[in-house]
PABA-780215 format. One record per residue: x, y, z of N, C-alpha, C, O in turn; residue in three letters. Coordinates in steps of 0.2 Angstrom, whole numbers. Layout:
X:Y:Z:X:Y:Z:X:Y:Z:X:Y:Z:ALA;
...
This chain:
105:250:-370:98:250:-368:94:250:-374:95:255:-378:UNK;
88:247:-374:84:247:-379:80:253:-379:79:256:-374:UNK;
77:255:-385:73:261:-385:67:261:-381:64:265:-378:UNK;
64:255:-381:58:253:-377:59:254:-370:55:257:-366:UNK;
65:251:-367:67:252:-360:68:259:-358:66:261:-353:UNK;
71:263:-362:73:270:-361:66:274:-361:65:278:-356:UNK;
62:272:-365:55:276:-365:51:274:-358:48:279:-356:UNK;
52:268:-356:49:266:-349:52:270:-344:48:273:-339:UNK;
58:271:-344:62:275:-338:60:282:-339:59:285:-333:UNK;
60:285:-345:58:292:-345:51:293:-343:50:298:-340:UNK;
47:289:-345:40:289:-343:39:289:-335:36:293:-332:UNK;
43:285:-332:43:284:-325:45:290:-321:43:292:-316:UNK;
51:293:-324:54:298:-321:50:305:-322:49:309:-317:UNK;
47:305:-327:43:311:-329:37:311:-325:34:317:-324:UNK;
35:306:-322:29:305:-318:30:307:-311:25:307:-307:UNK;
36:308:-309:38:309:-302:35:316:-299:35:320:-303:UNK;
32:316:-293:30:322:-290:33:324:-284:34:319:-280:UNK;
35:330:-283:37:332:-277:31:334:-272:28:339:-274:UNK;
30:330:-267:25:332:-263:26:337:-258:21:342:-257:UNK;
32:338:-255:33:343:-250:41:344:-249:45:339:-250:UNK;
43:349:-248:50:351:-246:51:348:-238:47:350:-234:UNK;
56:344:-237:57:342:-230:62:347:-227:61:349:-221:UNK;
67:348:-230:72:353:-227:77:355:-233:78:351:-238:UNK;
81:360:-231:86:363:-236:93:362:-232:98:364:-234:UNK;
93:359:-226:98:358:-222:103:352:-224:101:346:-223:UNK;
109:353:-226:113:348:-229:115:343:-223:116:337:-224:UNK;
115:345:-217:117:341:-211:112:336:-210:113:331:-206:UNK;
106:336:-213:101:331:-213:101:325:-218:97:321:-218:UNK;
106:326:-222:106:321:-228:107:314:-225:103:309:-228:UNK;
111:313:-220:111:306:-217:105:303:-214:103:298:-215:UNK;
101:308:-210:95:306:-207:90:303:-212:86:299:-211:UNK;
90:307:-218:85:305:-223:87:300:-228:84:298:-233:UNK;
94:298:-228:97:293:-232:98:295:-239:98:291:-244:UNK;
100:302:-240:101:305:-246:108:307:-247:110:312:-251:UNK;
113:304:-244:120:305:-245:122:303:-252:120:297:-253:UNK;
125:307:-255:127:305:-262:133:300:-262:138:301:-260:UNK;
131:294:-265:137:289:-265:142:290:-270:148:287:-270:UNK;
142:295:-274:147:297:-279:151:303:-276:155:306:-280:UNK;
150:305:-270:153:311:-267:158:309:-262:157:307:-256:UNK;
165:309:-264:170:308:-259:170:312:-253:171:309:-247:UNK;
168:318:-253:168:323:-248:162:320:-243:163:320:-237:UNK;
156:318:-245:151:316:-241:153:309:-238:151:308:-232:UNK;
156:305:-241:158:298:-239:163:298:-234:164:293:-230:UNK;
167:304:-233:172:304:-228:170:304:-221:173:301:-217:UNK;
163:305:-220:160:305:-214:157:298:-212:154:297:-207:UNK;
158:293:-217:155:287:-216:150:285:-221:148:289:-225:UNK;
147:279:-220:143:276:-225:135:276:-223:131:274:-226:UNK;
134:278:-217:127:279:-214:123:284:-218:126:289:-220:UNK;
117:282:-220:113:286:-224:115:287:-231:112:292:-234:UNK;
118:283:-234:120:284:-241:114:281:-245:111:276:-244:UNK;
112:285:-250:106:284:-254:108:280:-261:114:278:-262:UNK;
104:279:-265:105:276:-272:104:282:-277:99:285:-277:UNK;
110:282:-281:110:288:-286:108:285:-292:110:280:-295:UNK;
103:288:-295:100:286:-302:102:292:-307:100:298:-306:UNK;
105:290:-312:107:295:-317:104:293:-324:105:287:-326:UNK;
102:297:-328:100:296:-335:105:300:-339:106:306:-338:UNK;
108:297:-344:113:300:-348:111:300:-355:107:295:-357:UNK;
113:304:-359:112:303:-367:118:298:-369:122:296:-366:UNK;
118:297:-376:123:293:-379:130:295:-378:134:291:-380:UNK;
131:301:-376:138:304:-375:140:304:-368:145:307:-366:UNK;
135:301:-364:136:300:-357:135:307:-353:138:308:-348:UNK;
132:312:-356:131:318:-353:124:317:-349:119:314:-351:UNK;
125:319:-343:119:318:-338:113:323:-340:114:329:-341:UNK;
108:319:-340:101:323:-342:97:324:-336:94:329:-335:UNK;
98:319:-331:94:319:-325:97:315:-320:99:310:-321:UNK;
97:318:-314:100:314:-308:96:314:-302:93:320:-301:UNK;
96:309:-298:92:309:-292:95:304:-287:97:299:-289:UNK;
95:306:-281:97:302:-275:91:300:-271:87:304:-269:UNK;
90:293:-271:84:291:-268:86:288:-261:91:284:-260:UNK;
83:291:-256:84:289:-249:80:284:-246:77:280:-249:UNK;
79:285:-239:75:281:-235:67:282:-237:65:287:-240:UNK;
64:277:-235:56:277:-235:53:281:-230:56:281:-224:UNK;
48:285:-232:45:289:-227:42:285:-222:38:280:-223:UNK;
43:287:-215:40:283:-210:32:283:-210:29:279:-207:UNK;
29:289:-212:22:289:-212:19:286:-218:12:285:-218:UNK;
22:285:-223:19:282:-229:24:278:-233:29:281:-236:UNK;
24:271:-233:29:267:-236:29:267:-243:34:264:-246:UNK;
25:271:-246:25:272:-254:29:278:-256:30:279:-262:UNK;
31:282:-251:35:288:-252:42:287:-250:44:283:-245:UNK;
47:290:-254:54:290:-252:56:298:-251:53:302:-254:UNK;
62:298:-248:65:305:-247:70:305:-253:73:300:-255:UNK;
70:311:-257:74:311:-263:77:318:-263:75:323:-260:UNK;
83:319:-267:86:325:-268:90:325:-275:92:319:-277:UNK;
91:330:-278:95:331:-284:103:331:-281:104:333:-276:UNK;
107:327:-285:114:327:-283:118:334:-282:122:334:-278:UNK;
115:339:-285:119:345:-285:115:350:-280:117:356:-280:UNK;
110:348:-277:106:352:-272:106:349:-265:106:343:-264:UNK;
105:353:-260:104:351:-253:97:350:-252:95:346:-247:UNK;
92:353:-255:85:352:-253:83:345:-254:84:341:-259:UNK;
79:342:-249:76:336:-249:69:336:-249:65:340:-246:UNK;
66:332:-254:59:331:-255:56:325:-252:60:320:-251:UNK;
50:325:-251:46:319:-250:41:317:-256:38:313:-256:UNK;
C-alpha cells in the first residue's frame, strides 16, 4: 500500500465519530449486522447479520485498529452500526 493511500485511510478512520451507544447486548449483533466474519464461534449460528471487518495493521501485521461495519441505520442512511471486534458494545 502506498504511503499516500495509507494516509487517506488513517485520516478517514480518525474522523469517525461515535454518535451514540445502541446496546451492549451481544445477542443483538445479528440484528445490527455486526457479527464478526472472523469469529468461528459467532459464525456457528449462521451467516445472517455478518458485518464487514476492517483492520489496519502495521508492517509486521500487528493490528492497530479494527472495526466491524454493520447495517445502515434505518433512520439515517448516512450512518452505520459498528463495533470493535473485541467488544460487544454497538455504536451508531
